[in-house]
C-alpha positions in Angstrom: 0.0 0.0 0.0 1.5 3.4 -1.0 1.1 6.5 1.2 -1.6 7.8 -1.1 -3.6 4.6 -0.3 -3.6 5.0 3.4 -7.1 4.6 4.8 -8.9 7.9 5.5 -9.1 7.2 9.2 -5.3 6.9 9.5 -5.0 10.5 8.5 -6.3 12.9 11.1 -7.4 10.2 13.5 -8.3 12.2 16.6 -7.2 9.3 18.8 -3.7 9.2 17.3 -0.9 10.9 19.2 -0.2 14.4 17.6 3.4 13.7 16.5 2.3 10.5 14.7 -0.6 12.2 13.0 1.6 15.1 12.0 4.1 12.8 10.5 1.5 11.0 8.4 0.2 14.4 7.2 3.7 15.5 6.4 4.3 12.3 4.4 1.1 12.7 2.6 2.0 16.3 1.6 5.3 15.1 0.2 3.5 13.0 -2.4 1.3 15.8 -3.7 2.9 17.4 -6.8 2.2 21.0 -7.5 2.6 20.7 -11.2 3.2 23.9 -13.0 2.5 25.8 -9.8 6.1 25.0 -8.8 7.1 27.9 -11.2 4.4 30.4 -10.3 5.7 33.1 -8.0 2.1 34.3 -7.3 1.3 30.9 -5.8 4.2 31.1 -3.4 3.6 34.8 -2.6 0.0 33.9 -1.7 1.0 31.0 0.5 3.5 33.3 2.3 0.9 36.0 2.6 -1.5 33.5 4.2 1.1 32.4 6.7 2.1 36.0 7.5 -1.6 37.0 7.9 -2.4 34.1 10.3 0.7 34.7 12.4 0.0 38.5 12.5 -3.6 37.9 13.6 -2.5 35.4 16.2 0.2 37.8 17.5 -2.2 40.7 17.9 -5.3 38.8 18.9 -5.3 40.1 22.5 -5.5 43.7 21.1 -8.3 42.9 18.6 -6.4 44.6 15.8 -6.5 43.1 12.3 -3.8 43.7 9.7 -5.8 46.3 7.8 -6.6 48.2 11.0 -3.0 48.1 12.0 -1.9 49.5 8.6 -4.4 52.3 8.8 -3.4 53.3 12.3 0.3 53.3 11.5 -0.1 55.4 8.4 -2.3 57.9 10.2 0.2 58.1 13.0 3.0 58.8 10.4 0.8 61.3 8.5 -1.5 63.2 10.9 -4.2 65.0 8.9 -4.0 62.7 6.0 -7.2 62.6 3.9 -9.3 59.4 3.6 -8.7 59.4 -0.2 -4.9 59.6 0.2 -5.0 56.8 2.8 -7.1 54.6 0.6 -4.8 55.1 -2.4 -1.7 54.6 -0.3 -2.8 51.3 1.2 -4.8 50.1 -1.8 -8.0 49.8 0.1 -11.3 50.3 -1.7 -12.8 53.6 -0.4 -16.1 52.1 0.7 -14.3 49.5 2.7 -12.0 52.1 4.2 -15.0 54.1 5.4 -16.3 51.0 7.3 -12.9 50.4 8.7 -12.5 54.0 9.9 -16.0 53.9 11.3 -15.0 50.9 13.5 -11.7 52.5 14.6 -13.5 55.8 15.4 -16.2 54.0 17.5 -13.4 52.3 19.4 -11.9 55.8 20.1 -8.6 55.1 18.3 -8.9 57.8 15.6 -10.9 60.8 14.7 -12.0 62.6 11.5 -11.9 66.3 11.3 -13.1 68.6 8.5 -10.1 69.2 6.2 -8.7 72.7 6.4 -7.9 72.5 2.7 -10.9 70.7 1.2 -14.4 71.0 2.8 -15.4 67.8 1.0 -12.9 65.6 2.7 -11.8 64.6 6.2 -8.4 64.8 7.8 -7.5 61.8 9.9 -5.8 61.8 13.3 -5.1 59.3 16.0 -6.8 60.0 19.3 -4.7 60.0 22.5 -6.2 56.6 23.2 -5.2 55.5 19.7 -1.6 56.7 20.3 -1.5 54.9 23.6 -3.0 51.6 22.2 -0.7 51.6 19.2 2.5 51.4 21.2 2.2 47.9 22.4 0.6 46.8 19.1 3.6 48.1 17.2 5.9 46.2 19.6 3.9 43.0 18.9 4.0 43.7 15.2 7.8 44.0 15.4 7.8 40.6 17.2 5.8 39.1 14.4 8.3 40.6 11.8 11.2 39.2 13.8 9.5 35.8 13.7 9.1 36.0 10.0 12.7 37.1 9.5 13.8 34.1 11.6 11.7 31.7 9.5 13.0 33.1 6.2 16.5 34.1 7.2 17.8 37.7 7.2 19.0 37.6 3.5 15.8 36.2 2.1 13.7 38.5 4.2 15.6 41.6 3.1 15.6 40.5 -0.5 11.8 39.9 -0.5 11.2 43.2 1.2 13.3 45.1 -1.3 11.7 43.3 -4.3 8.2 44.2 -2.9 9.1 47.8 -2.3 10.3 48.1 -5.9 7.1 46.7 -7.3 4.8 48.6 -4.9 
């Protein structure tokens, strides 16, 4: 019997010890060919993005901050008074989605909108004092997450990927 022919109950059997089950799953993954995906950068970028996203969410779970919220808060912190339109363009977030995201952050007291002194049709965005205070420990955890990613990839690969993404972005 080949590994592909293992009975279904031998893979993921809840009664099996975790290391044994993990080993069977690892072996099973080894026999699944990716075909032409082996040469598709997008496939591997997406897999890396999913891993990064899950690790980031896990790392910041206690603060109830999602990746998009974190990005918004950090960019507002770095650019007080930034317009919603400029924030949406900078982060590549659809404007309607950004409005909902800002509504949630504003309800939590982390940021505020003010009438723009330059354009009455737009809002200037600022962190509140509570937002500034909350962002400190969240940024520390995000740095911890990035260090974890760097450790997994290795410094050279991490830096090369970051540089390549900066050039494309």
